[in-house]
C-alpha positions in Angstrom: -4.8 -144.1 81.5 -0.9 -143.6 81.8 1.2 -146.7 83.1 4.6 -145.5 84.7 7.6 -147.0 86.3 6.6 -150.8 85.3 8.9 -153.4 87.1 8.7 -156.9 87.5 6.8 -156.5 90.8 5.1 -152.9 90.6 3.7 -150.3 88.4 2.1 -146.8 88.6 -1.2 -146.3 87.0 -2.3 -142.7 86.5 -6.1 -141.8 85.8 -5.8 -138.0 85.3 -9.0 -137.1 83.5 -12.8 -137.5 83.3 -14.5 -140.7 83.3 -16.1 -141.7 80.1 -18.0 -144.4 78.5 -16.1 -146.6 75.6 -16.5 -144.7 72.5 -14.5 -144.4 69.2 -13.6 -140.9 69.9 -12.6 -138.8 73.0 -13.1 -135.2 73.6 -9.9 -135.0 75.3 -6.8 -137.6 75.1 -6.7 -137.6 79.1 -10.2 -139.0 79.2 -10.5 -142.3 80.6 -12.6 -145.2 79.5 -13.0 -148.8 80.8 -11.3 -150.0 77.8 -8.1 -147.9 78.6 -8.1 -149.3 82.1 -8.3 -152.8 80.5 -5.3 -152.4 78.3 -3.5 -151.0 81.4 -4.2 -154.1 83.6 -3.1 -156.2 80.4 0.2 -154.5 80.5 0.6 -155.1 84.4 -0.9 -158.5 84.9 0.5 -160.6 87.6 2.6 -157.7 89.5 2.5 -157.8 93.2 1.8 -154.1 93.7 -0.3 -151.2 92.0 0.2 -147.6 92.6 -2.9 -145.8 91.5 -2.8 -142.0 91.2 -6.3 -140.2 90.7 -6.7 -136.7 89.7 -10.3 -136.9 88.2 -13.8 -134.7 88.5 -15.7 -138.0 87.9 -18.0 -138.8 84.9 -20.1 -141.9 84.0 -21.6 -144.1 86.4 -21.5 -147.1 84.4 -17.9 -146.5 82.9 -16.9 -145.8 86.7 -18.2 -148.8 88.1 -16.5 -151.2 85.0 -13.3 -149.4 86.1 -13.7 -150.0 89.5 -14.8 -153.9 89.0 -11.8 -154.5 86.9 -9.3 -152.9 89.3 -11.0 -154.7 91.9 -10.5 -158.0 90.1 -6.7 -157.5 89.8 -5.0 -159.8 92.7 -2.2 -157.1 93.1 -2.4 -154.9 96.3 -3.4 -151.6 95.4 -2.3 -148.3 96.9 -4.7 -145.3 95.8 -3.3 -141.5 96.0 -5.5 -138.7 95.4 -3.1 -136.2 94.0 -5.8 -133.3 93.5 -9.4 -134.4 93.4 -11.2 -137.5 93.5 -15.0 -136.2 92.7 -17.9 -138.3 92.2 -17.3 -141.4 90.3 -13.8 -140.9 90.8 -14.4 -141.1 94.4 -16.0 -144.6 94.0 -12.9 -145.6 92.1 -10.6 -144.5 94.9 -12.3 -146.8 97.2 -10.7 -149.9 95.4 -7.6 -149.3 97.2 -6.2 -151.6 99.9 -4.7 -148.3 101.2 -6.3 -145.0 100.3 -3.9 -141.9 100.8 -5.4 -138.2 100.2 -3.4 -135.2 101.3 -4.5 -132.8 103.6 -5.3 -130.2 100.7 -6.7 -132.7 98.2 -10.3 -133.3 98.0 -12.6 -136.3 97.9 -16.3 -135.5 96.8 -19.2 -137.8 97.1 -23.1 -136.9 95.9 -26.1 -138.8 94.5 -25.9 -139.8 90.8 -27.5 -137.2 88.5 -28.7 -137.2 84.8 -30.4 -135.1 82.4 -33.6 -136.2 81.0 -36.7 -135.7 78.8 -40.2 -137.3 78.7 -43.3 -137.7 80.3 -44.5 -138.1 84.1 -44.1 -142.1 83.8 -40.4 -141.7 82.2 -39.5 -139.3 85.0 -40.7 -141.7 87.8 -38.8 -144.4 86.1 -35.8 -142.5 85.8 -36.1 -141.7 89.6 -36.1 -145.4 90.3 -33.3 -145.9 88.1 -31.2 -143.2 90.0 -32.1 -144.8 93.3 -30.8 -148.4 92.1 -27.5 -146.7 90.9 -27.0 -144.9 94.3 -27.5 -148.3 96.2 -24.7 -149.7 94.2 -22.5 -146.6 95.1 -23.2 -146.8 98.7 -22.5 -150.3 98.8 -18.7 -149.5 97.6 -18.6 -146.7 100.1 -20.0 -149.0 103.0 -17.0 -151.4 102.5 -14.6 -148.9 103.2 -16.2 -147.0 106.3 -14.0 -146.1 109.3 -15.3 -148.3 112.2 -18.3 -146.6 114.1 -19.3 -144.7 111.0 -22.8 -145.4 110.1 -23.6 -145.8 106.4 -26.8 -143.3 107.1 -24.2 -140.5 107.4 -22.7 -141.4 104.2 -25.8 -141.1 102.4 -26.6 -137.8 104.1 -23.1 -136.4 102.8 -24.0 -137.7 99.6 -27.6 -135.9 99.7 -25.9 -132.5 100.1 -22.9 -133.1 97.7 -20.0 -132.9 100.0 -16.6 -132.1 99.5 -13.9 -133.6 101.9 -10.4 -132.8 102.4 -7.9 -135.6 103.5 -8.3 -134.8 107.1 -12.0 -134.7 106.7 -12.5 -137.7 104.7 -10.5 -139.5 107.2 -13.4 -139.2 109.9 -15.7 -141.4 107.6 -13.5 -143.7 105.4 -10.3 -145.7 105.8 -7.9 -142.9 104.6 -4.2 -142.2 105.3 -3.8 -138.4 105.2 -0.7 -137.3 103.6 1.0 -133.8 103.8 -0.3 -131.3 101.6 1.1 -131.1 98.0 1.3 -128.4 95.2 -0.7 -129.7 92.8 -3.9 -128.3 90.9 -7.2 -130.1 90.2 -7.6 -131.3 86.6 -9.3 -128.6 84.7 -12.3 -129.9 83.1 -15.4 -128.1 82.8 -17.1 -130.9 84.8 -15.9 -129.4 88.1 -17.7 -126.0 87.5 -21.1 -128.2 87.0 -21.1 -129.5 90.4 -23.4 -127.3 93.1 -20.7 -127.0 95.8 -17.2 -127.1 94.2 -14.7 -125.1 96.2 -13.9 -121.8 94.3 -10.1 -122.6 94.9 -10.3 -125.9 92.9 -12.1 -123.7 90.0 -9.7 -121.0 90.1 -6.7 -123.5 90.2 -8.1 -125.1 87.2 -8.0 -122.2 85.5 -4.6 -120.9 86.4 -2.3 -121.3 89.3 -1.9 -118.9 92.0 0.9 -116.2 91.4 2.9 -117.1 94.3 2.5 -121.1 93.4 5.7 -122.4 91.8 5.6 -125.4 89.7 7.7 -128.2 91.1 11.0 -128.9 89.2 10.5 -132.7 89.2 11.9 -134.6 86.2 9.2 -137.2 87.0 6.2 -134.7 87.4 7.4 -133.1 84.3 7.2 -136.4 82.3 3.5 -137.2 83.9 2.5 -133.7 83.2 3.4 -134.2 79.5 1.7 -137.3 79.1 -1.3 -136.3 80.6 -2.0 -133.2 78.8 -0.7 -129.7 80.0 -4.2 -128.3 79.7 -5.5 -130.8 82.4 -2.8 -130.6 84.9 -0.3 -128.1 86.4 2.0 -129.4 88.6 
């Protein structure tokens, strides 16, 4: 997790990688652990405003819940910006914002929690119950951010289907401010390809930008690009 533009009143936080549990080892330096967020929040404690930029395929449910709760406890006004994609647990973290901004060409993905397991019938019944319990916690967070008139059962149905929402589509269900489209690629991690309904253009962009896409020649973007691993993000 990168902290940028730290002033006496505000700071920018960047979540630009997979959400992972606390460990002594990261497969990739861009992975974001709860400890990373805790360290970042210690740097920005007492500020009036936090701008949180997300470009993440999601990851661990428990790590994501811890990150959401830590950010939620911070008393600063939180403005969240989805730069490329906020999928799975990253979509839950995005809901921490007092304001949530999503460009018309960026994505929010919501789905039921999933796992890989081994065991007997009793084990699998317990695992199914545990997944239902996890899901109820995620649903509660989504429900707090519903647009007026939207029923939570609608969101549960979208989760059942694994639903990818553009900024404009997300604004039909959640309190989202739609921004103009940006030329930015989704983070390129294998986890995007594991989902059932990932838009093909996201996977293609993760591998390489389209020939007619020119990178933004902006010093700030170049610095962010450097600090968040060039192999994960192409701006």
